[in-house]
Structures are given as C-alpha cells and as structure tokens.
C-alpha positions as CSV (number, residue, x, y, z in Angstrom):
1,X,15.2,52.4,-16.4
2,X,14.2,49.8,-19.2
3,X,15.7,46.2,-18.5
4,X,17.9,45.1,-21.7
5,X,17.5,41.6,-22.3
6,X,20.5,39.3,-21.8
7,X,21.8,37.1,-24.8
8,X,20.2,34.0,-23.0
9,X,16.8,35.7,-22.5
10,X,16.7,37.0,-26.2
11,X,17.6,33.2,-27.2
12,X,14.8,31.9,-24.7
13,X,12.4,34.7,-26.3
14,X,13.4,33.5,-29.6
15,X,12.7,29.8,-29.1
16,X,9.0,30.6,-27.0
17,X,8.1,32.8,-30.2
18,X,9.2,30.0,-32.9
19,X,6.7,27.6,-34.3
20,X,5.9,24.5,-32.1
21,X,6.4,20.9,-33.0
22,X,8.6,18.5,-34.2
23,X,9.3,19.8,-37.6
24,X,11.6,22.4,-35.9
25,X,15.2,21.1,-35.2
26,X,17.6,22.2,-32.6
27,X,21.2,21.1,-33.1
28,X,23.6,21.3,-30.3
29,X,27.2,20.6,-30.3
30,X,28.8,19.1,-27.4
31,X,32.3,20.0,-26.2
32,X,32.5,23.7,-25.5
33,X,28.8,24.1,-26.0
34,X,26.8,21.9,-23.8
35,X,29.8,21.1,-21.3
36,X,32.9,23.4,-20.5
37,X,36.0,21.9,-22.0
38,X,36.5,18.6,-24.1
39,X,35.1,15.4,-23.2
40,X,38.1,13.5,-25.2
41,X,40.4,15.1,-22.8
42,X,38.8,13.5,-19.6
43,X,38.8,10.0,-21.7
44,X,42.4,10.2,-22.3
45,X,43.3,11.4,-18.7
46,X,41.0,8.3,-17.4
47,X,43.3,6.2,-20.0
48,X,46.2,7.4,-18.8
49,X,45.3,6.8,-15.2
50,X,44.2,3.0,-16.3
51,X,47.7,2.6,-18.3
52,X,45.5,2.0,-21.3
53,X,47.5,4.0,-23.7
54,X,50.5,2.4,-25.2
55,X,53.8,4.4,-26.1
56,X,52.8,3.8,-29.9
57,X,49.5,5.2,-29.6
58,X,50.5,8.3,-27.8
59,X,53.7,9.0,-30.2
60,X,51.3,8.6,-33.0
61,X,48.7,10.7,-31.6
62,X,51.3,13.6,-31.1
63,X,52.7,13.0,-34.8
64,X,49.1,13.4,-36.3
65,X,48.3,16.4,-34.3
66,X,51.6,18.2,-35.6
67,X,50.6,16.9,-39.1
68,X,47.2,18.0,-38.6
69,X,48.5,21.5,-37.4
70,X,50.4,21.8,-40.8
71,X,47.6,20.7,-43.1
72,X,49.0,17.1,-43.7
73,X,46.5,15.2,-41.7
74,X,42.7,15.5,-40.6
75,X,40.1,14.6,-38.0
76,X,39.7,11.3,-39.6
77,X,43.4,10.5,-39.1
78,X,43.1,11.3,-35.3
79,X,39.6,9.4,-35.1
80,X,41.2,6.4,-36.7
81,X,44.1,6.1,-33.9
82,X,41.1,5.7,-31.5
83,X,39.6,3.1,-33.5
84,X,42.8,1.2,-34.1
85,X,43.7,1.4,-30.3
86,X,40.2,-0.2,-29.3
87,X,40.0,-2.6,-32.0
88,X,38.7,-6.0,-30.4
89,X,37.1,-3.9,-27.3
90,X,33.6,-5.0,-26.6
91,X,31.3,-1.7,-27.5
92,X,29.2,-2.3,-24.2
93,X,32.2,-2.2,-21.8
94,X,33.5,1.0,-23.7
95,X,29.8,2.5,-23.2
96,X,30.0,1.4,-19.6
97,X,33.2,3.3,-19.4
98,X,31.6,6.2,-21.1
99,X,28.9,6.4,-18.6
100,X,31.0,5.9,-15.6
101,X,33.1,8.8,-16.4
102,X,30.0,10.8,-17.2
103,X,28.7,10.4,-13.6
104,X,31.8,11.0,-12.0
105,X,33.2,14.0,-14.1
106,X,31.4,15.1,-17.3
107,X,27.8,15.9,-15.2
108,X,29.5,18.6,-13.5
109,X,30.7,20.2,-16.7
110,X,27.2,20.9,-18.1
111,X,26.5,24.7,-18.4
112,X,23.0,25.2,-16.4
113,X,22.4,28.0,-19.1
114,X,22.4,25.1,-22.0
115,X,20.1,23.0,-19.9
116,X,17.7,25.8,-19.7
117,X,17.8,26.5,-23.4
118,X,17.5,22.6,-24.3
119,X,14.6,22.6,-21.8
120,X,13.0,25.5,-23.7
121,X,13.1,23.8,-26.8
122,X,11.9,20.5,-25.6
123,X,8.7,22.6,-24.2
124,X,8.0,23.8,-27.5
125,X,7.9,20.2,-28.9
126,X,11.1,20.8,-31.2
127,X,13.2,17.9,-32.2
128,X,16.5,18.2,-30.1
129,X,19.4,16.6,-31.7
130,X,23.0,16.3,-30.0
131,X,25.4,16.8,-33.2
132,X,28.8,16.2,-32.1
133,X,32.1,15.2,-33.6
134,X,32.6,13.1,-30.3
135,X,32.1,9.4,-30.2
136,X,29.2,7.9,-29.2
137,X,30.9,6.9,-25.7
138,X,31.1,10.7,-25.0
139,X,28.0,12.0,-26.4
140,X,25.1,9.5,-25.6
141,X,25.3,9.4,-21.8
142,X,25.0,13.1,-21.9
143,X,22.2,12.8,-24.5
144,X,20.3,10.4,-22.1
145,X,20.8,12.8,-19.2
146,X,19.3,15.8,-20.8
147,X,16.6,13.5,-22.6
148,X,17.8,13.9,-26.0
149,X,16.3,11.4,-28.2
150,X,18.4,11.6,-31.4
151,X,22.3,11.8,-31.5
152,X,24.2,12.5,-34.4
153,X,28.1,11.4,-33.6
154,X,31.0,9.6,-34.5
155,X,30.7,5.8,-34.0
156,X,33.2,2.8,-34.6
157,X,32.0,-0.3,-36.6
158,X,30.8,-2.8,-34.2
159,X,31.0,-6.8,-35.3
160,X,29.6,-9.4,-33.0
161,X,29.9,-6.8,-30.2
162,X,33.3,-5.6,-30.7
163,X,35.0,-3.0,-32.4
164,X,36.3,-3.7,-35.8
165,X,39.0,-1.1,-36.1
166,X,36.8,0.7,-38.8
167,X,35.2,4.1,-38.5
168,X,31.3,4.1,-39.3
169,X,30.9,6.7,-42.1
170,X,29.8,9.5,-43.0
171,X,32.2,11.1,-40.2
172,X,30.4,14.1,-38.4
173,X,32.9,17.0,-38.6
174,X,32.7,20.2,-40.4
175,X,30.8,19.9,-43.7
176,X,30.2,16.3,-42.9
177,X,28.3,17.6,-39.8
178,X,26.3,20.3,-41.9
179,X,25.5,17.2,-44.4
180,X,24.3,14.9,-41.6
181,X,22.1,17.7,-40.2
182,X,20.7,18.7,-43.6
183,X,19.6,14.8,-44.1
184,X,18.4,14.4,-40.6
185,X,16.1,17.7,-41.1
186,X,14.9,16.2,-44.4
187,X,13.8,12.9,-42.7
188,X,12.0,15.3,-40.0
189,X,10.2,17.3,-42.7
190,X,12.1,20.1,-41.1
191,X,13.0,23.3,-43.1
192,X,16.6,24.2,-42.0
193,X,15.3,28.0,-42.0
194,X,13.3,27.3,-39.0
195,X,15.9,25.3,-37.2
196,X,18.7,26.2,-34.6
197,X,22.4,25.5,-34.1
198,X,24.4,25.9,-31.1
199,X,28.1,25.4,-31.4
200,X,31.4,27.1,-30.6
201,X,34.1,25.6,-33.3
202,X,35.4,27.2,-36.3
203,X,34.5,24.0,-38.2
204,X,30.8,24.6,-37.2
205,X,30.5,27.4,-39.5
206,X,29.1,25.5,-42.6
207,X,26.0,24.5,-40.6
208,X,25.8,27.9,-39.1
209,X,25.2,29.4,-42.7
210,X,22.5,26.7,-43.3
211,X,19.9,27.1,-40.3
212,X,17.7,30.2,-39.7
213,X,18.6,30.8,-36.2
214,X,22.6,30.2,-35.9
215,X,23.6,30.7,-32.3
216,X,27.5,30.7,-31.8
217,X,28.1,29.3,-28.2
218,X,31.2,30.4,-26.4
219,X,32.8,30.8,-30.0
220,X,36.5,30.8,-30.9
221,X,38.2,34.0,-32.6
222,X,37.3,32.8,-36.1
223,X,33.6,32.0,-35.6
224,X,33.4,35.0,-33.4
225,X,34.6,37.4,-36.0
226,X,32.0,35.6,-38.7
227,X,29.2,36.1,-36.2
228,X,30.0,39.8,-35.9
229,X,30.2,40.1,-39.6
230,X,26.8,38.3,-40.1
231,X,25.0,39.6,-37.0
232,X,24.6,36.4,-35.3
233,X,23.7,36.5,-31.8
234,X,26.4,34.9,-29.5
235,X,26.2,33.4,-26.4
236,X,28.8,33.1,-23.9
237,X,28.6,31.1,-20.6
238,X,30.7,31.7,-17.6
239,X,29.2,29.5,-14.9
240,X,31.2,26.4,-15.4
241,X,34.5,28.3,-15.6
242,X,35.2,27.3,-12.0
243,X,37.5,29.5,-9.6
244,X,40.8,28.0,-9.2
245,X,42.0,26.1,-6.4
246,X,43.9,28.9,-5.0
247,X,40.8,31.2,-4.9
248,X,38.8,28.4,-3.4
249,X,41.3,27.7,-0.7
250,X,41.5,31.3,0.1
251,X,37.8,31.5,0.4
252,X,37.8,28.6,2.9
253,X,41.0,29.7,4.9
254,X,39.4,33.1,5.3
255,X,37.5,31.5,8.2
256,X,40.8,31.7,10.7
257,X,40.5,35.4,11.4
258,X,36.8,35.7,11.9
259,X,37.1,32.6,14.2
260,X,39.9,34.0,16.2
261,X,37.9,37.3,16.8
262,X,34.8,35.1,17.6
263,X,36.6,32.9,20.0
264,X,37.6,36.2,21.8
265,X,33.9,37.6,22.0
266,X,32.7,34.0,23.1
267,X,35.3,34.1,26.0
268,X,34.4,37.4,27.1
269,X,30.5,36.5,27.0
270,X,31.1,33.0,28.1
271,X,29.1,31.6,25.2
272,X,30.1,29.4,22.6
273,X,27.4,30.2,20.4
274,X,28.6,34.0,20.2
275,X,31.9,32.6,18.4
276,X,29.5,31.2,15.5
277,X,27.1,34.1,15.5
278,X,30.1,36.6,15.0
279,X,32.2,34.6,12.6
280,X,29.7,32.7,10.7
281,X,28.0,35.4,8.6
282,X,31.1,37.2,8.2
283,X,33.3,34.2,6.9
284,X,30.4,33.2,4.6
285,X,30.3,36.6,3.2
286,X,34.0,37.1,2.8
287,X,34.2,33.5,1.0
288,X,31.3,34.2,-1.5
289,X,33.2,37.8,-2.2
290,X,36.5,36.1,-2.8
291,X,34.8,33.6,-5.0
292,X,32.4,36.3,-6.9
293,X,29.3,34.9,-5.6
294,X,26.0,37.1,-5.1
295,X,22.6,36.7,-3.6
296,X,19.7,38.3,-5.1
297,X,17.3,38.2,-2.3
298,X,13.5,38.8,-2.5
299,X,11.4,38.6,0.6
300,X,14.4,39.2,3.0
301,X,12.3,40.6,5.8
302,X,10.4,37.2,6.1
303,X,14.0,35.9,7.6
304,X,13.2,37.8,10.8
305,X,9.4,38.1,11.5
306,X,9.2,35.1,13.8
307,X,12.2,33.3,15.5
308,X,12.9,31.0,16.2
309,X,11.7,28.8,13.0
310,X,12.5,26.0,10.9
311,X,14.2,27.5,8.0
312,X,14.3,24.9,4.9
313,X,15.9,25.3,1.4
314,X,15.7,23.4,-1.6
315,X,19.1,21.5,-2.0
316,X,21.3,21.5,-5.4
317,X,24.8,21.4,-4.3
318,X,27.5,21.8,-1.8
319,X,27.2,25.4,-1.0
320,X,23.5,26.1,-0.6
321,X,23.6,25.4,2.7
322,X,26.4,28.2,3.3
323,X,23.9,30.5,1.2
324,X,20.9,29.5,3.9
325,X,23.5,30.1,6.7
326,X,24.5,33.5,5.5
327,X,20.7,34.6,5.1
328,X,19.9,33.2,8.5
329,X,23.0,34.7,10.3
330,X,22.5,33.8,13.7
331,X,21.1,31.6,16.5
332,X,20.5,28.4,14.5
333,X,21.5,25.0,14.3
334,X,21.0,22.2,12.0
335,X,21.3,18.7,10.5
336,X,24.1,17.2,8.3
337,X,25.0,13.8,7.3
338,X,27.2,11.6,9.4
339,X,30.4,11.6,7.1
340,X,30.7,15.6,7.9
341,X,31.2,15.2,11.5
342,X,34.8,14.4,11.2
343,X,35.7,16.6,8.6
344,X,37.9,19.7,10.1
345,X,35.8,22.6,9.2
346,X,32.1,21.4,9.0
347,X,32.8,19.2,12.1
348,X,34.0,21.7,14.0
349,X,31.3,24.2,12.9
350,X,28.8,21.6,13.5
351,X,29.9,21.3,17.0
352,X,29.7,24.9,18.0
353,X,26.1,24.8,16.6
354,X,25.1,21.8,18.0
355,X,24.5,20.3,14.7
356,X,23.1,16.8,14.5
357,X,25.0,14.7,12.3
358,X,22.7,11.6,11.2
359,X,23.0,8.4,9.4
360,X,20.3,8.4,7.0
361,X,20.8,4.9,6.6
362,X,19.7,4.3,10.4
363,X,16.4,6.1,10.6
364,X,15.9,4.8,14.4
365,X,19.2,6.6,15.2
366,X,18.5,9.5,13.2
367,X,15.0,10.2,14.9
368,X,17.1,10.1,18.3
369,X,19.7,12.4,17.2
370,X,17.1,15.0,16.3
371,X,15.5,15.2,19.8
372,X,18.1,17.6,21.2
373,X,17.6,19.9,18.0
374,X,13.8,20.2,18.9
375,X,14.9,21.1,22.6
376,X,17.1,23.9,21.5
377,X,14.1,25.0,19.3
378,X,12.1,25.2,22.5
379,X,14.8,27.4,23.8
380,X,15.0,30.0,21.1
381,X,17.4,28.4,18.5
382,X,16.2,28.2,15.0
383,X,16.5,25.2,12.8
384,X,17.9,25.0,9.3
385,X,18.0,22.0,7.0
386,X,16.9,20.7,3.5
387,X,13.7,18.5,3.5
388,X,14.5,16.8,0.4
389,X,17.6,15.3,2.3
390,X,19.9,14.7,-0.5
391,X,21.0,16.9,-3.5
392,X,18.6,17.0,-6.3
393,X,20.0,17.5,-9.9
394,X,17.1,19.1,-11.4
395,X,15.3,22.4,-11.6
396,X,12.4,20.7,-10.3
397,X,11.6,19.9,-6.5
398,X,12.3,16.6,-4.8
399,X,10.0,14.7,-2.3
400,X,10.2,16.2,1.3
401,X,10.9,14.3,4.0
402,X,9.0,14.5,7.3
403,X,11.8,15.4,9.7
404,X,11.8,18.9,9.6
405,X,8.1,19.4,9.6
406,X,7.9,17.2,12.8
407,X,10.5,19.3,14.6
408,X,8.4,22.3,13.9
409,X,5.5,20.7,15.3
410,X,7.2,19.6,18.3
411,X,8.6,22.9,19.1
412,X,5.4,24.6,17.8
413,X,7.6,27.0,15.7
414,X,6.9,28.3,12.0
415,X,8.2,27.0,8.7
416,X,9.9,29.5,6.8
417,X,10.5,28.2,3.1
418,X,13.8,29.6,1.7
419,X,13.6,29.1,-2.4
420,X,16.9,28.9,-4.4
421,X,16.2,29.3,-8.2
422,X,19.4,28.7,-9.7
423,X,21.9,27.6,-7.4
424,X,23.5,25.4,-9.9
425,X,24.7,28.7,-11.5
426,X,27.6,28.9,-9.0
427,X,28.2,25.2,-8.5
428,X,27.1,21.8,-10.2
429,X,25.7,19.2,-7.7
430,X,29.1,17.4,-6.6
431,X,31.4,20.4,-7.6
432,X,34.1,21.2,-5.0
433,X,34.8,24.7,-6.3
434,X,32.4,27.6,-6.9
435,X,31.9,29.6,-10.1
436,X,31.2,33.4,-9.9
437,X,27.4,34.2,-10.4
438,X,24.2,35.5,-8.8
439,X,21.8,33.2,-7.1
440,X,18.3,34.2,-6.9
441,X,16.6,33.6,-3.7
442,X,13.0,34.1,-2.6
443,X,12.3,33.8,1.3
444,X,8.4,32.9,1.6
445,X,6.3,34.2,4.7
446,X,6.6,32.1,7.8
447,X,4.0,29.1,7.6
448,X,2.4,28.3,11.3
449,X,2.1,24.5,12.1
450,X,-0.5,25.2,15.0
451,X,-2.9,23.3,13.4
452,X,-0.9,20.9,12.0
453,X,-1.6,17.2,13.0
454,X,0.0,13.5,12.7
455,X,-3.3,12.7,10.5
456,X,-2.9,15.9,8.0
457,X,1.1,16.0,8.1
458,X,1.3,14.2,4.7
459,X,-1.2,17.0,3.3
460,X,0.3,20.0,4.9
461,X,3.9,18.9,3.6
462,X,2.9,18.5,0.2
463,X,1.3,22.1,0.2
464,X,4.6,23.6,1.3
465,X,6.3,21.7,-1.5
466,X,3.8,23.0,-3.7
467,X,4.9,26.5,-2.8
468,X,8.1,25.6,-3.8
469,X,6.9,24.6,-7.3
470,X,4.7,27.5,-7.8
471,X,7.5,29.9,-6.9
472,X,10.1,28.3,-9.2
473,X,7.2,28.3,-12.0
474,X,6.0,32.0,-11.4
475,X,9.0,34.0,-9.8
476,X,7.8,36.7,-7.5
477,X,9.1,40.2,-8.5
478,X,9.1,41.7,-4.9
C-alpha cells in the first residue's frame, strides 16, 4: 500500500525542492504557529504574579478589548496600553524579563514540528524571518533560540535606554505585517512568489495572498475557510496540546494496582526484583496508553540478543527513561540524579531496582556509587542510563560521559544503543506532562567491549556516539 505523505512531509518536500539561497524568504508568525498558545498571556500572568499590573491598566485593557470586539478599538490601542504601562522602564530589564520567561515557560511550548520546518529552510540557505505582532520582549528570545537572525515585530520607542511611552512605527499587524514583509523581501532581492509564510491568524490572510507558498498553520475558522477555497496546504500540530492534569495523574497513579499485584508475587517468590519485573512494564504501558503515547520500534530483537547488557539512550525529556524501561522490561537497574532519590515514586522504584542515585557535582562520590551497579551486572542484571547525562534540547547528540562504558568494561558485558528520534513529540525538555504522539525508536545491535582498553576508550566512545548521529541522519527502515 502506497504511503500518503502527511502535510508536514509535503511541506518539507516543497522546501527541499525550492530554490536554495538567501533570496528565498520564509516568514514565520509566533503565537499559535511556532508556539502553542499566546506568549502575551504568559507575560500577563507573570506581571500579575509580580503585582506589576495596576487596577487602572487592568480596567483599561478590559474596556479596550470590549471596544475592539465591536470595532471601536484596534490592535494599536491595545499595544499602546503596554507602552503607557512601561513608560520609563529600562529596555534591558524588560528584555531580561522576556529571556527569563522564555527559559522557564515558553521554550516548552515550541512545536517540534515547526522546529523541523525552520531547520529545513535554514538548510536550504533561505532567509528565515520571525514576523509577529508580539513585542520584541516576546519574539527575540525565541528567535535567538531557533537561530533566526531577522525579526519583524512590534517595538516600543527607547530613549536613553528607557521606554518613552511611544510605539515604534510601522506596526506589525494585519496589512502592516504584509507591508513589512514586502519591504523586507525587496531589500533581500527576494520575489514573494518564491517565499513561504506560516501563520495561524485571520489577520495574516493579507500576506498569505502575496507569497507563493502560503502555509496556514493551526488556522482559525476564517483562515481555514479561505485556505480550503484557495487550495492552500494546511498544517495542524498536536505535539504541544498537553494532556490535562487529570489524565497525567491517572497515568501516574495507575501504578498502584500493578504494584499491589507485584508485591504479592514478590512475597510469593521472596524476591523484591519480581515486584519490579511484574509491575514496571505493565504500569508504563498503561501510563502511555492513557496519555496516547506509542513507540514505533525498529530492531526490537536486539533488546534480547545478549543479556545482561548496558542499555544506553539519548536523553531528551522526563519520559525517555520510562520509554527505555518499557523496552528493556525486566532485570535491569540504572543511574539517576540524587534529587530523585527522595521522590515518592522514583525513589521507591529506584530502591527496588537498586538504582544508583548520584550527585554529578561530586565525581569521586559518583564513581563509588556506581561500584554496586557493576557488581549487579556481573550477577546478570542489566544497566540502563543516558550517557549524555543531562537532557539535551536538540536533535543533535550531546557529548557522551564515560560512566556507562566503564561499567560495561568492568562487567565485560556489551553496550546496546537505543536511539530515540523524536521524543520531543510527546514532551518538551522540561515538560511535566505528556502529549499524545508516536516516538520512533531504533535499537542497534549489541557492541562488544572485549577489545576496549583505557587507552582506546575515548575513541570507542566516539564511535558509539557517531552511530547515534548516523542513525538520526539516515533512519533505518528495518
């Protein structure tokens, strides 16, 4: 049966087929397009939390919003409220506030699908532009993170490092955004017929009509209707539509019935590991099912070819360790960071599994903590850990630490690489809840360490890391 390309695959193919070079512009809206939700809402929540919004400003905002809904006010009126409220505030302080909010909250809202699209344009050498009606305090931190050099956004006039209370013109909104894009494209020597535009708002229709490659992204009702009538390809992303707290809690607390059954089995066998071997894979499977998470696994037979083994995986979020545990299923232990030891769930599971909780800031103590793990491996217990150590927010591969490989050498057991291609589809780096989605997994053949020595260890580790890079670059088909 012939595979039908998804809208994202079709868009990536169109990008790859487009002319290369900087005279092709790719314009990207921000709110609802690059990120899920609206950055202004998070700014407002932060200001409310800091008691930085006066009653007068709040009432004025509500009144202007009502007037805008009935056509008696517009976007400029709303933006002016912010300019008035921040009059006299240092520009750098507001930029710092934007950076801090981005790192704490906004970064986890970025759609991984859109990161793929932006990267595809960058690989073609296109001029990528963040074009948003948001302010520079919202837009610029995201642009820096995504390596987007050009930003068309709304700005407040700055005099002697402080906001004057005036808006910089022209405003980036609706037809003003379209005009700004036309002007920018002209300076780049780019024909709009070769350009792309990704946006979700009805006010973005003007620019959609001008570019040769309109891409309504998560569009509202009116823009979706126009897209249908015009035959424009529509992109819709679900990876940051997080499951609610109730579903997430249901997934976590589904551990109890499996744990109860596991305890009974453990008492019967007089073996604490029997508790974990029974409960862990069943609970994780149920937790993923509740949250709509699936694993698409290639090379699953490699999980069982040689046991015990040191299973390693590339670390992307809070849930990839659970994915690895589901794959390995039984008779394994691992390594975790010290702060997880006191958590009611991870600490309890860790003690049952003889996990080594280490303080990465104390390398000497960490080495000592790993010795019992090596002894377990000699007795037939596998080891599971992420050689990158910390979570890496990139589709590249971080540097590998030596611990996993030293343990494999000490116990004379093979290393089995588990490669996650798109773990970010179900959760961002620091996300506390999962989103529904499918994660691609490739389990590579076991790697013998019988000829590894301390002299060639660095070289051997580099070879294993290169396997991850190669696999992610050219994903296996079977």
